[in-house]
C-alpha atoms as an extended CHARMM CRD file, in Angstrom:
* protein
*
       292  EXT
         1         1  MET       CA           -122.8790000000        1.1550000000      -52.9320000000  PROA      1               0.0000000000
         2         2  PRO       CA           -123.3380000000       -2.1270000000      -51.0370000000  PROA      2               0.0000000000
         3         3  SER       CA           -126.3210000000       -0.7600000000      -49.0550000000  PROA      3               0.0000000000
         4         4  GLU       CA           -128.0880000000        0.2250000000      -52.2950000000  PROA      4               0.0000000000
         5         5  ARG       CA           -127.5460000000       -3.2360000000      -53.7960000000  PROA      5               0.0000000000
         6         6  LEU       CA           -128.8290000000       -4.8600000000      -50.6100000000  PROA      6               0.0000000000
         7         7  GLY       CA           -131.9570000000       -2.7100000000      -50.6480000000  PROA      7               0.0000000000
         8         8  VAL       CA           -132.6190000000       -3.3660000000      -54.3270000000  PROA      8               0.0000000000
         9         9  GLY       CA           -132.0490000000       -7.0900000000      -53.7470000000  PROA      9               0.0000000000
        10        10  PHE       CA           -134.7040000000       -7.0740000000      -51.0410000000  PROA      10              0.0000000000
        11        11  VAL       CA           -137.1800000000       -5.2230000000      -53.2440000000  PROA      11              0.0000000000
        12        12  ARG       CA           -136.5360000000       -7.6840000000      -56.0620000000  PROA      12              0.0000000000
        13        13  TRP       CA           -138.1630000000      -10.4410000000      -54.0270000000  PROA      13              0.0000000000
        14        14  ALA       CA           -140.8110000000       -8.3940000000      -52.2080000000  PROA      14              0.0000000000
        15        15  PRO       CA           -144.4880000000       -8.7050000000      -53.2700000000  PROA      15              0.0000000000
        16        16  LYS       CA           -144.5200000000       -5.4040000000      -55.1670000000  PROA      16              0.0000000000
        17        17  GLY       CA           -147.8080000000       -5.9870000000      -56.9980000000  PROA      17              0.0000000000
        18        18  THR       CA           -149.6730000000       -6.7970000000      -53.8080000000  PROA      18              0.0000000000
        19        19  TYR       CA           -148.1540000000       -3.7880000000      -52.1080000000  PROA      19              0.0000000000
        20        20  SER       CA           -149.1260000000       -1.5120000000      -55.0330000000  PROA      20              0.0000000000
        21        21  ARG       CA           -152.7250000000       -2.7250000000      -54.9590000000  PROA      21              0.0000000000
        22        22  PHE       CA           -152.8080000000       -2.1920000000      -51.1900000000  PROA      22              0.0000000000
        23        23  VAL       CA           -151.4750000000        1.3770000000      -51.5450000000  PROA      23              0.0000000000
        24        24  GLY       CA           -153.9130000000        2.1090000000      -54.3790000000  PROA      24              0.0000000000
        25        25  PHE       CA           -156.8810000000        0.8460000000      -52.3640000000  PROA      25              0.0000000000
        26        26  TRP       CA           -156.1240000000        3.0340000000      -49.3500000000  PROA      26              0.0000000000
        27        27  ALA       CA           -155.1220000000        6.0360000000      -51.4600000000  PROA      27              0.0000000000
        28        28  ARG       CA           -158.6540000000        6.0570000000      -52.9380000000  PROA      28              0.0000000000
        29        29  ARG       CA           -160.4240000000        5.9070000000      -49.5670000000  PROA      29              0.0000000000
        30        30  THR       CA           -162.2670000000        9.0700000000      -48.5520000000  PROA      30              0.0000000000
        31        31  VAL       CA           -160.4310000000       11.1600000000      -45.9640000000  PROA      31              0.0000000000
        32        32  PRO       CA           -162.6730000000       12.9590000000      -43.4400000000  PROA      32              0.0000000000
        33        33  ARG       CA           -162.9150000000       16.5920000000      -44.5130000000  PROA      33              0.0000000000
        34        34  GLY       CA           -161.6090000000       17.9010000000      -41.2240000000  PROA      34              0.0000000000
        35        35  LEU       CA           -158.3690000000       15.9170000000      -41.5710000000  PROA      35              0.0000000000
        36        36  ARG       CA           -157.5780000000       16.6620000000      -45.2190000000  PROA      36              0.0000000000
        37        37  ALA       CA           -155.7260000000       19.9620000000      -44.9550000000  PROA      37              0.0000000000
        38        38  ARG       CA           -153.6150000000       18.7270000000      -42.0660000000  PROA      38              0.0000000000
        39        39  LEU       CA           -152.7660000000       15.4140000000      -43.7420000000  PROA      39              0.0000000000
        40        40  TYR       CA           -151.9300000000       16.8670000000      -47.1500000000  PROA      40              0.0000000000
        41        41  SER       CA           -149.9580000000       19.7650000000      -45.6600000000  PROA      41              0.0000000000
        42        42  ARG       CA           -147.8460000000       17.3600000000      -43.6540000000  PROA      42              0.0000000000
        43        43  PHE       CA           -147.1980000000       15.2620000000      -46.7790000000  PROA      43              0.0000000000
        44        44  ALA       CA           -146.3200000000       18.4490000000      -48.7070000000  PROA      44              0.0000000000
        45        45  ARG       CA           -143.7870000000       19.5620000000      -46.0800000000  PROA      45              0.0000000000
        46        46  ARG       CA           -142.2340000000       16.0910000000      -46.0330000000  PROA      46              0.0000000000
        47        47  PHE       CA           -141.6350000000       16.0060000000      -49.8130000000  PROA      47              0.0000000000
        48        48  GLY       CA           -141.3150000000       19.6700000000      -50.6960000000  PROA      48              0.0000000000
        49        49  ILE       CA           -144.5950000000       20.1680000000      -52.6060000000  PROA      49              0.0000000000
        50        50  GLU       CA           -145.3650000000       23.8010000000      -53.4610000000  PROA      50              0.0000000000
        51        51  LEU       CA           -148.9090000000       24.1960000000      -52.1430000000  PROA      51              0.0000000000
        52        52  ALA       CA           -149.2380000000       27.6970000000      -53.6430000000  PROA      52              0.0000000000
        53        53  GLU       CA           -149.4990000000       26.0270000000      -57.0590000000  PROA      53              0.0000000000
        54        54  VAL       CA           -152.3880000000       23.7330000000      -56.1200000000  PROA      54              0.0000000000
        55        55  GLU       CA           -155.6280000000       24.4600000000      -58.0210000000  PROA      55              0.0000000000
        56        56  ARG       CA           -158.1250000000       24.0090000000      -55.1760000000  PROA      56              0.0000000000
        57        57  PRO       CA           -158.2790000000       24.3190000000      -51.3630000000  PROA      57              0.0000000000
        58        58  LEU       CA           -156.8280000000       21.2350000000      -49.7310000000  PROA      58              0.0000000000
        59        59  ASP       CA           -160.0620000000       20.2090000000      -48.0360000000  PROA      59              0.0000000000
        60        60  GLU       CA           -161.7250000000       19.8150000000      -51.4530000000  PROA      60              0.0000000000
        61        61  TYR       CA           -159.5860000000       16.7380000000      -52.3200000000  PROA      61              0.0000000000
        62        62  PRO       CA           -161.6110000000       13.7850000000      -51.0270000000  PROA      62              0.0000000000
        63        63  SER       CA           -158.7860000000       11.2590000000      -51.0480000000  PROA      63              0.0000000000
        64        64  PHE       CA           -154.9950000000       11.0610000000      -51.0650000000  PROA      64              0.0000000000
        65        65  ASP       CA           -155.1720000000        9.9010000000      -54.6840000000  PROA      65              0.0000000000
        66        66  ALA       CA           -157.2030000000       13.0080000000      -55.6240000000  PROA      66              0.0000000000
        67        67  PHE       CA           -154.5900000000       15.2020000000      -53.9730000000  PROA      67              0.0000000000
        68        68  PHE       CA           -151.7040000000       13.3360000000      -55.5700000000  PROA      68              0.0000000000
        69        69  THR       CA           -153.2400000000       13.7330000000      -59.0480000000  PROA      69              0.0000000000
        70        70  ARG       CA           -154.1410000000       17.3830000000      -58.3800000000  PROA      70              0.0000000000
        71        71  ARG       CA           -154.2110000000       19.9170000000      -61.1770000000  PROA      71              0.0000000000
        72        72  LEU       CA           -152.2480000000       23.1260000000      -60.8610000000  PROA      72              0.0000000000
        73        73  ARG       CA           -153.6490000000       26.6440000000      -60.8280000000  PROA      73              0.0000000000
        74        74  SER       CA           -153.9250000000       28.4140000000      -64.1740000000  PROA      74              0.0000000000
        75        75  GLY       CA           -150.5860000000       29.8320000000      -65.3110000000  PROA      75              0.0000000000
        76        76  ALA       CA           -148.4620000000       27.7800000000      -62.9360000000  PROA      76              0.0000000000
        77        77  ARG       CA           -146.7330000000       26.0370000000      -65.8800000000  PROA      77              0.0000000000
        78        78  PRO       CA           -146.2100000000       28.3640000000      -68.8370000000  PROA      78              0.0000000000
        79        79  ILE       CA           -146.0030000000       26.4990000000      -72.1620000000  PROA      79              0.0000000000
        80        80  ASP       CA           -143.1230000000       27.4820000000      -74.4610000000  PROA      80              0.0000000000
        81        81  PRO       CA           -145.0790000000       28.8320000000      -77.4330000000  PROA      81              0.0000000000
        82        82  ALA       CA           -142.4140000000       28.4510000000      -80.1530000000  PROA      82              0.0000000000
        83        83  ASP       CA           -143.5490000000       26.2490000000      -83.0550000000  PROA      83              0.0000000000
        84        84  ASP       CA           -140.1200000000       24.6130000000      -83.3000000000  PROA      84              0.0000000000
        85        85  VAL       CA           -140.0170000000       23.6000000000      -79.6240000000  PROA      85              0.0000000000
        86        86  ALA       CA           -141.1260000000       20.3370000000      -78.0030000000  PROA      86              0.0000000000
        87        87  ILE       CA           -141.8010000000       20.6520000000      -74.2990000000  PROA      87              0.0000000000
        88        88  SER       CA           -141.3470000000       18.5010000000      -71.2580000000  PROA      88              0.0000000000
        89        89  PRO       CA           -144.5770000000       16.5290000000      -70.6760000000  PROA      89              0.0000000000
        90        90  VAL       CA           -144.0780000000       16.4740000000      -66.9000000000  PROA      90              0.0000000000
        91        91  ASP       CA           -142.3920000000       18.0130000000      -63.9020000000  PROA      91              0.0000000000
        92        92  GLY       CA           -139.4550000000       15.7790000000      -63.1410000000  PROA      92              0.0000000000
        93        93  THR       CA           -135.7290000000       15.1170000000      -62.9910000000  PROA      93              0.0000000000
        94        94  VAL       CA           -133.6830000000       14.1630000000      -66.0410000000  PROA      94              0.0000000000
        95        95  VAL       CA           -132.4370000000       10.6040000000      -65.6970000000  PROA      95              0.0000000000
        96        96  GLU       CA           -130.7640000000       10.3480000000      -69.1010000000  PROA      96              0.0000000000
        97        97  SER       CA           -131.0900000000       11.8940000000      -72.5570000000  PROA      97              0.0000000000
        98        98  GLY       CA           -129.3990000000       11.2370000000      -75.8500000000  PROA      98              0.0000000000
        99        99  ILE       CA           -129.6750000000        9.3470000000      -79.1280000000  PROA      99              0.0000000000
       100       100  ALA       CA           -130.9140000000        5.7580000000      -79.3750000000  PROA      100             0.0000000000
       101       101  VAL       CA           -127.9140000000        4.5830000000      -81.3980000000  PROA      101             0.0000000000
       102       102  GLY       CA           -128.5290000000        1.0680000000      -82.6700000000  PROA      102             0.0000000000
       103       103  GLY       CA           -131.8710000000        1.0930000000      -80.9140000000  PROA      103             0.0000000000
       104       104  ARG       CA           -130.3230000000        1.2170000000      -77.4520000000  PROA      104             0.0000000000
       105       105  LEU       CA           -131.0380000000        3.7330000000      -74.7000000000  PROA      105             0.0000000000
       106       106  ILE       CA           -128.9600000000        4.4670000000      -71.6090000000  PROA      106             0.0000000000
       107       107  GLN       CA           -130.6500000000        3.6760000000      -68.3200000000  PROA      107             0.0000000000
       108       108  ALA       CA           -127.6770000000        4.5590000000      -66.0810000000  PROA      108             0.0000000000
       109       109  LYS       CA           -123.9120000000        4.3330000000      -66.1910000000  PROA      109             0.0000000000
       110       110  GLY       CA           -123.0120000000        0.8580000000      -67.4090000000  PROA      110             0.0000000000
       111       111  ILE       CA           -126.6530000000       -0.1770000000      -68.0340000000  PROA      111             0.0000000000
       112       112  ASP       CA           -128.6330000000        0.1730000000      -71.2430000000  PROA      112             0.0000000000
       113       113  TYR       CA           -131.7950000000       -1.3730000000      -72.7430000000  PROA      113             0.0000000000
       114       114  THR       CA           -133.4290000000       -1.6580000000      -76.1500000000  PROA      114             0.0000000000
       115       115  LEU       CA           -136.2430000000        0.1470000000      -77.9010000000  PROA      115             0.0000000000
       116       116  ARG       CA           -137.6200000000       -3.2410000000      -78.9310000000  PROA      116             0.0000000000
       117       117  GLY       CA           -137.7970000000       -4.3180000000      -75.3090000000  PROA      117             0.0000000000
       118       118  LEU       CA           -139.3670000000       -1.0550000000      -74.2430000000  PROA      118             0.0000000000
       119       119  LEU       CA           -141.9930000000       -0.8440000000      -76.9970000000  PROA      119             0.0000000000
       120       120  ILE       CA           -142.6300000000       -4.5820000000      -77.6480000000  PROA      120             0.0000000000
       121       121  ASP       CA           -143.0400000000       -3.7820000000      -81.3200000000  PROA      121             0.0000000000
       122       122  PRO       CA           -140.1970000000       -4.2640000000      -83.8480000000  PROA      122             0.0000000000
       123       123  ASP       CA           -141.7020000000       -1.8340000000      -86.3550000000  PROA      123             0.0000000000
       124       124  GLU       CA           -142.0510000000        0.9330000000      -83.7870000000  PROA      124             0.0000000000
       125       125  ALA       CA           -138.5850000000        0.2040000000      -82.4050000000  PROA      125             0.0000000000
       126       126  GLN       CA           -137.1250000000        0.5550000000      -85.9010000000  PROA      126             0.0000000000
       127       127  ARG       CA           -138.9930000000        3.8160000000      -86.3970000000  PROA      127             0.0000000000
       128       128  PHE       CA           -137.3370000000        5.3800000000      -83.3170000000  PROA      128             0.0000000000
       129       129  THR       CA           -133.8770000000        3.8480000000      -83.7940000000  PROA      129             0.0000000000
       130       130  GLY       CA           -131.3170000000        6.6280000000      -84.0440000000  PROA      130             0.0000000000
       131       131  GLY       CA           -133.7660000000        9.1840000000      -82.6670000000  PROA      131             0.0000000000
       132       132  ALA       CA           -133.4800000000       11.3610000000      -79.5920000000  PROA      132             0.0000000000
       133       133  TYR       CA           -134.9230000000       10.3900000000      -76.2260000000  PROA      133             0.0000000000
       134       134  VAL       CA           -135.3890000000       12.0000000000      -72.7890000000  PROA      134             0.0000000000
       135       135  THR       CA           -136.0970000000       10.0450000000      -69.5930000000  PROA      135             0.0000000000
       136       136  LEU       CA           -137.7430000000       11.9460000000      -66.7290000000  PROA      136             0.0000000000
       137       137  TYR       CA           -138.2990000000       10.7000000000      -63.1490000000  PROA      137             0.0000000000
       138       138  LEU       CA           -141.2690000000       11.9680000000      -61.1290000000  PROA      138             0.0000000000
       139       139  ALA       CA           -140.5720000000       12.1560000000      -57.4000000000  PROA      139             0.0000000000
       140       140  PRO       CA           -143.3650000000       12.3310000000      -54.7850000000  PROA      140             0.0000000000
       141       141  ARG       CA           -143.0540000000       16.1420000000      -54.7490000000  PROA      141             0.0000000000
       142       142  ASP       CA           -143.8410000000       16.4330000000      -58.4460000000  PROA      142             0.0000000000
       143       143  TYR       CA           -147.0560000000       17.2730000000      -60.2530000000  PROA      143             0.0000000000
       144       144  HSD       CA           -148.2490000000       13.8830000000      -61.6020000000  PROA      144             0.0000000000
       145       145  ARG       CA           -150.2280000000       14.7140000000      -64.7060000000  PROA      145             0.0000000000
       146       146  ILE       CA           -148.6790000000       14.0550000000      -68.1230000000  PROA      146             0.0000000000
       147       147  HSD       CA           -149.0410000000       16.4490000000      -71.0750000000  PROA      147             0.0000000000
       148       148  SER       CA           -148.4320000000       16.4090000000      -74.8170000000  PROA      148             0.0000000000
       149       149  PRO       CA           -144.9050000000       17.5560000000      -75.8100000000  PROA      149             0.0000000000
       150       150  ALA       CA           -146.2960000000       18.9950000000      -79.0780000000  PROA      150             0.0000000000
       151       151  GLY       CA           -149.5520000000       19.6320000000      -80.8700000000  PROA      151             0.0000000000
       152       152  GLY       CA           -150.8400000000       16.8820000000      -83.1440000000  PROA      152             0.0000000000
       153       153  ASP       CA           -152.9280000000       13.7350000000      -82.9480000000  PROA      153             0.0000000000
       154       154  VAL       CA           -153.0280000000       10.6970000000      -80.6800000000  PROA      154             0.0000000000
       155       155  ILE       CA           -152.9750000000        7.8580000000      -83.1980000000  PROA      155             0.0000000000
       156       156  ALA       CA           -152.4960000000        4.8060000000      -80.9860000000  PROA      156             0.0000000000
       157       157  TRP       CA           -151.7120000000        3.4680000000      -77.5670000000  PROA      157             0.0000000000
       158       158  ARG       CA           -150.2970000000        0.2300000000      -76.1830000000  PROA      158             0.0000000000
       159       159  HSD       CA           -150.4980000000       -1.1720000000      -72.6760000000  PROA      159             0.0000000000
       160       160  VAL       CA           -147.6680000000       -3.5450000000      -71.6830000000  PROA      160             0.0000000000
       161       161  PRO       CA           -148.1740000000       -5.3200000000      -68.3230000000  PROA      161             0.0000000000
       162       162  GLY       CA           -145.0310000000       -6.0270000000      -66.3440000000  PROA      162             0.0000000000
       163       163  ALA       CA           -143.2810000000       -5.7210000000      -63.0310000000  PROA      163             0.0000000000
       164       164  VAL       CA           -143.5690000000       -2.7400000000      -60.6890000000  PROA      164             0.0000000000
       165       165  PHE       CA           -139.9980000000       -2.2180000000      -59.5040000000  PROA      165             0.0000000000
       166       166  PRO       CA           -139.2880000000        1.1440000000      -57.8940000000  PROA      166             0.0000000000
       167       167  VAL       CA           -137.8950000000        3.6490000000      -60.4120000000  PROA      167             0.0000000000
       168       168  ASN       CA           -135.9540000000        5.7030000000      -57.8590000000  PROA      168             0.0000000000
       169       169  PRO       CA           -132.2370000000        6.3490000000      -58.4920000000  PROA      169             0.0000000000
       170       170  PRO       CA           -130.9170000000        3.2410000000      -56.6580000000  PROA      170             0.0000000000
       171       171  SER       CA           -133.1740000000        0.9400000000      -58.7220000000  PROA      171             0.0000000000
       172       172  VAL       CA           -132.2350000000        2.7110000000      -61.9700000000  PROA      172             0.0000000000
       173       173  ARG       CA           -128.5630000000        2.1370000000      -61.1360000000  PROA      173             0.0000000000
       174       174  HSD       CA           -128.9000000000       -1.5450000000      -60.1910000000  PROA      174             0.0000000000
       175       175  VAL       CA           -131.8790000000       -3.2060000000      -61.9750000000  PROA      175             0.0000000000
       176       176  PRO       CA           -130.9020000000       -4.0590000000      -65.5690000000  PROA      176             0.0000000000
       177       177  GLY       CA           -133.5440000000       -3.2130000000      -68.1830000000  PROA      177             0.0000000000
       178       178  LEU       CA           -135.7840000000       -1.6440000000      -65.5380000000  PROA      178             0.0000000000
       179       179  PHE       CA           -137.9200000000        0.4710000000      -67.9010000000  PROA      179             0.0000000000
       180       180  ALA       CA           -138.4330000000       -2.4630000000      -70.2560000000  PROA      180             0.0000000000
       181       181  ARG       CA           -139.4530000000       -4.7330000000      -67.3700000000  PROA      181             0.0000000000
       182       182  ASN       CA           -141.9880000000       -2.5270000000      -65.5850000000  PROA      182             0.0000000000
       183       183  GLU       CA           -145.5970000000       -2.0600000000      -66.6650000000  PROA      183             0.0000000000
       184       184  ARG       CA           -146.0170000000        0.7660000000      -69.1490000000  PROA      184             0.0000000000
       185       185  LEU       CA           -148.5520000000        2.6630000000      -71.2080000000  PROA      185             0.0000000000
       186       186  ILE       CA           -147.2860000000        4.0420000000      -74.5190000000  PROA      186             0.0000000000
       187       187  THR       CA           -149.0420000000        6.9070000000      -76.3330000000  PROA      187             0.0000000000
       188       188  TYR       CA           -148.1500000000        7.4150000000      -79.9920000000  PROA      188             0.0000000000
       189       189  LEU       CA           -148.5020000000       10.9290000000      -81.4200000000  PROA      189             0.0000000000
       190       190  GLN       CA           -148.2690000000       12.2600000000      -84.9500000000  PROA      190             0.0000000000
       191       191  THR       CA           -146.9110000000       15.8300000000      -84.8090000000  PROA      191             0.0000000000
       192       192  SER       CA           -145.0010000000       18.4180000000      -86.7930000000  PROA      192             0.0000000000
       193       193  PHE       CA           -141.8980000000       16.8080000000      -85.2390000000  PROA      193             0.0000000000
       194       194  GLY       CA           -142.8570000000       13.4820000000      -86.8400000000  PROA      194             0.0000000000
       195       195  ARG       CA           -144.0380000000       10.4980000000      -84.8560000000  PROA      195             0.0000000000
       196       196  MET       CA           -143.4550000000       10.6760000000      -81.1140000000  PROA      196             0.0000000000
       197       197  ALA       CA           -143.9390000000        8.1640000000      -78.3220000000  PROA      197             0.0000000000
       198       198  VAL       CA           -144.6530000000        9.1180000000      -74.7250000000  PROA      198             0.0000000000
       199       199  VAL       CA           -143.8910000000        6.0470000000      -72.6060000000  PROA      199             0.0000000000
       200       200  LYS       CA           -145.3930000000        6.1510000000      -69.1140000000  PROA      200             0.0000000000
       201       201  VAL       CA           -143.5770000000        3.6370000000      -66.8730000000  PROA      201             0.0000000000
       202       202  ALA       CA           -145.3200000000        2.3400000000      -63.7290000000  PROA      202             0.0000000000
       203       203  ALA       CA           -143.5300000000        1.6630000000      -60.4630000000  PROA      203             0.0000000000
       204       204  THR       CA           -144.0250000000        0.2520000000      -56.9690000000  PROA      204             0.0000000000
       205       205  GLY       CA           -147.0900000000        1.9150000000      -55.4500000000  PROA      205             0.0000000000
       206       206  VAL       CA           -148.5850000000        2.9660000000      -58.7830000000  PROA      206             0.0000000000
       207       207  SER       CA           -152.0790000000        1.5720000000      -58.7350000000  PROA      207             0.0000000000
       208       208  ASP       CA           -153.1030000000        2.8770000000      -62.1570000000  PROA      208             0.0000000000
       209       209  ILE       CA           -152.2430000000        5.0850000000      -65.1470000000  PROA      209             0.0000000000
       210       210  THR       CA           -155.2560000000        6.8370000000      -66.6480000000  PROA      210             0.0000000000
       211       211  CYS       CA           -155.6860000000        8.6050000000      -70.0140000000  PROA      211             0.0000000000
       212       212  ALA       CA           -157.3140000000       11.9850000000      -70.6360000000  PROA      212             0.0000000000
       213       213  TYR       CA           -157.7710000000       11.2360000000      -74.3360000000  PROA      213             0.0000000000
       214       214  ASP       CA           -159.4970000000        7.9020000000      -73.6820000000  PROA      214             0.0000000000
       215       215  PRO       CA           -161.0700000000        7.4810000000      -70.2210000000  PROA      215             0.0000000000
       216       216  SER       CA           -161.7420000000        3.7920000000      -70.9530000000  PROA      216             0.0000000000
       217       217  VAL       CA           -158.0000000000        3.0240000000      -70.6610000000  PROA      217             0.0000000000
       218       218  ARG       CA           -157.1650000000        1.6970000000      -67.1960000000  PROA      218             0.0000000000
       219       219  THR       CA           -153.8700000000       -0.1190000000      -66.8490000000  PROA      219             0.0000000000
       220       220  ARG       CA           -154.6550000000       -2.1950000000      -63.7640000000  PROA      220             0.0000000000
       221       221  GLN       CA           -157.8600000000       -3.6900000000      -65.1420000000  PROA      221             0.0000000000
       222       222  THR       CA           -156.1290000000       -6.2850000000      -67.3070000000  PROA      222             0.0000000000
       223       223  ARG       CA           -152.8340000000       -8.1650000000      -67.3530000000  PROA      223             0.0000000000
       224       224  ARG       CA           -152.6430000000       -8.7190000000      -71.1050000000  PROA      224             0.0000000000
       225       225  THR       CA           -150.7990000000       -6.6550000000      -73.6990000000  PROA      225             0.0000000000
       226       226  ARG       CA           -153.1820000000       -4.4840000000      -75.7260000000  PROA      226             0.0000000000
       227       227  ARG       CA           -152.7960000000       -2.0450000000      -78.6100000000  PROA      227             0.0000000000
       228       228  VAL       CA           -155.4460000000        0.2470000000      -80.0520000000  PROA      228             0.0000000000
       229       229  ASP       CA           -154.9490000000        2.1710000000      -83.2840000000  PROA      229             0.0000000000
       230       230  TYR       CA           -157.5570000000        4.8800000000      -83.6970000000  PROA      230             0.0000000000
       231       231  GLU       CA           -159.4340000000        4.9970000000      -86.9950000000  PROA      231             0.0000000000
       232       232  THR       CA           -160.1080000000        8.6410000000      -86.2490000000  PROA      232             0.0000000000
       233       233  ALA       CA           -157.1260000000       10.3250000000      -84.6160000000  PROA      233             0.0000000000
       234       234  ARG       CA           -157.6980000000       12.2420000000      -81.3790000000  PROA      234             0.0000000000
       235       235  PRO       CA           -156.3370000000       15.8030000000      -81.6430000000  PROA      235             0.0000000000
       236       236  VAL       CA           -154.2560000000       17.3460000000      -78.8560000000  PROA      236             0.0000000000
       237       237  GLY       CA           -152.6160000000       20.7110000000      -78.4610000000  PROA      237             0.0000000000
       238       238  LYS       CA           -149.1350000000       21.3290000000      -77.1100000000  PROA      238             0.0000000000
       239       239  GLY       CA           -149.4590000000       21.0430000000      -73.3330000000  PROA      239             0.0000000000
       240       240  ASP       CA           -152.8340000000       19.3030000000      -73.4070000000  PROA      240             0.0000000000
       241       241  GLU       CA           -153.2330000000       16.6050000000      -70.7890000000  PROA      241             0.0000000000
       242       242  LEU       CA           -152.5300000000       13.0080000000      -71.8670000000  PROA      242             0.0000000000
       243       243  GLY       CA           -153.0810000000       11.2570000000      -68.5570000000  PROA      243             0.0000000000
       244       244  ALA       CA           -152.0120000000       10.8850000000      -64.9550000000  PROA      244             0.0000000000
       245       245  PHE       CA           -149.9630000000        8.6210000000      -62.6730000000  PROA      245             0.0000000000
       246       246  HSD       CA           -151.8760000000        7.4850000000      -59.6320000000  PROA      246             0.0000000000
       247       247  LEU       CA           -148.7280000000        7.7660000000      -57.5110000000  PROA      247             0.0000000000
       248       248  GLY       CA           -145.3970000000        8.3990000000      -59.1470000000  PROA      248             0.0000000000
       249       249  SER       CA           -143.0920000000        7.0550000000      -61.7990000000  PROA      249             0.0000000000
       250       250  THR       CA           -141.1350000000        7.8320000000      -64.9900000000  PROA      250             0.0000000000
       251       251  VAL       CA           -141.8330000000        9.1380000000      -68.5180000000  PROA      251             0.0000000000
       252       252  ILE       CA           -139.6970000000        8.4920000000      -71.5870000000  PROA      252             0.0000000000
       253       253  VAL       CA           -140.1620000000       10.6940000000      -74.6540000000  PROA      253             0.0000000000
       254       254  LEU       CA           -139.0220000000        9.2420000000      -78.0130000000  PROA      254             0.0000000000
       255       255  PHE       CA           -138.4510000000       11.1390000000      -81.2770000000  PROA      255             0.0000000000
       256       256  GLU       CA           -137.7850000000        9.8080000000      -84.7710000000  PROA      256             0.0000000000
       257       257  HSD       CA           -134.2930000000        9.9520000000      -86.2560000000  PROA      257             0.0000000000
       258       258  GLY       CA           -133.1920000000       13.4080000000      -87.3490000000  PROA      258             0.0000000000
       259       259  ARG       CA           -136.3200000000       15.2140000000      -86.2670000000  PROA      259             0.0000000000
       260       260  VAL       CA           -135.0820000000       17.1760000000      -83.2470000000  PROA      260             0.0000000000
       261       261  VAL       CA           -131.9850000000       18.5020000000      -81.5070000000  PROA      261             0.0000000000
       262       262  LEU       CA           -132.1800000000       18.1000000000      -77.7360000000  PROA      262             0.0000000000
       263       263  GLU       CA           -131.7530000000       21.0600000000      -75.4150000000  PROA      263             0.0000000000
       264       264  PRO       CA           -128.7210000000       20.7690000000      -73.1080000000  PROA      264             0.0000000000
       265       265  LEU       CA           -130.0880000000       18.4080000000      -70.4690000000  PROA      265             0.0000000000
       266       266  ALA       CA           -127.8820000000       17.0770000000      -67.7010000000  PROA      266             0.0000000000
       267       267  ALA       CA           -128.6660000000       13.9940000000      -65.6090000000  PROA      267             0.0000000000
       268       268  GLY       CA           -130.0830000000       15.2370000000      -62.3180000000  PROA      268             0.0000000000
       269       269  GLN       CA           -131.4390000000       18.4520000000      -63.8200000000  PROA      269             0.0000000000
       270       270  ARG       CA           -134.9650000000       19.4100000000      -62.7920000000  PROA      270             0.0000000000
       271       271  VAL       CA           -137.4110000000       20.3900000000      -65.5250000000  PROA      271             0.0000000000
       272       272  LEU       CA           -140.9740000000       21.6260000000      -65.4050000000  PROA      272             0.0000000000
       273       273  MET       CA           -143.8780000000       20.7880000000      -67.6570000000  PROA      273             0.0000000000
       274       274  GLY       CA           -143.9810000000       23.2950000000      -70.5200000000  PROA      274             0.0000000000
       275       275  GLN       CA           -140.2210000000       23.8350000000      -70.5970000000  PROA      275             0.0000000000
       276       276  ALA       CA           -138.3660000000       23.2550000000      -73.8840000000  PROA      276             0.0000000000
       277       277  ILE       CA           -136.5710000000       19.8820000000      -74.0980000000  PROA      277             0.0000000000
       278       278  ALA       CA           -135.9650000000       19.7390000000      -77.8850000000  PROA      278             0.0000000000
       279       279  ARG       CA           -136.0180000000       21.9050000000      -80.9970000000  PROA      279             0.0000000000
       280       280  LYS       CA           -136.9310000000       20.9280000000      -84.5100000000  PROA      280             0.0000000000
       281       281  ALA       CA           -133.7980000000       19.9790000000      -86.4650000000  PROA      281             0.0000000000
       282       282  ALA       CA           -132.9410000000       22.2950000000      -89.3380000000  PROA      282             0.0000000000
       283       283  THR       CA           -133.1610000000       19.4650000000      -91.8670000000  PROA      283             0.0000000000
       284       284  ALA       CA           -136.5820000000       18.4200000000      -90.5240000000  PROA      284             0.0000000000
       285       285  ALA       CA           -137.8290000000       22.0190000000      -90.6130000000  PROA      285             0.0000000000
       286       286  GLY       CA           -136.6240000000       22.4150000000      -94.2050000000  PROA      286             0.0000000000
       287       287  ALA       CA           -138.3600000000       19.2180000000      -95.2710000000  PROA      287             0.0000000000
       288       288  ASP       CA           -141.6000000000       20.3780000000      -93.6420000000  PROA      288             0.0000000000
       289       289  ASP       CA           -141.3700000000       23.7550000000      -95.4210000000  PROA      289             0.0000000000
       290       290  ALA       CA           -140.7920000000       22.0490000000      -98.7850000000  PROA      290             0.0000000000
       291       291  ALA       CA           -143.7650000000       19.7180000000      -98.2380000000  PROA      291             0.0000000000
       292       292  ALA       CA           -145.9620000000       22.7140000000      -97.4100000000  PROA      292             0.0000000000
């Protein structure tokens, strides 16, 4: 639509980094205790947040950032327990899902991008070529912590600085290569499903992405590309927390070729953390049984 293109064109030239730092600064300021419940409740009504799922009383969140990165009460997100199931790492809306044929992923109708551009690593891009992927958008209403799709080990991470375009539907439809242009933090996992990558894509207003498995990782503290490979892998269980968006964005889950069969996932479908998004492929399961 012309109005969408006009809006995206304006955002293209706006000072998005400055705006994001401004939002992050104020989001971390302490809110007077007497105002917290009123402020957060109003925000929840505006965006449709289910306050019954929130872990703590609203007045115990000292800042808007603390409320936005809130944990949920125990049991609010059941984890699919099946050993052959990989789960959604987040609450969100399916943007696209499919197979990265020739190392290309669909961003939106008529727009695609490459694994090599997304991961900035030709070896990793080759590893995931032909594999399944799922792209999930987190709206302001969504729970903003990110969890492991399967049990295994965190073996490496890479931080790729970049732009901070919005990742809302209009931007996805009109900004070519959006997910390979924005800042991102990639977590590599070794699991019973093979190697997996959980790509956390920043956006306008995101002041930081933090890691539960390595609190020293802070994406806004440096503007250079970094990769860390752990000499001793860091174990995680299915559903264990990997990190959090400090304000919202998008997650892309990558699987190796032939390892999984995706659940029926339609663009626009809402999924919850813990819900099945893929099942171990029969050939992969047979190979694992033979190796055992």
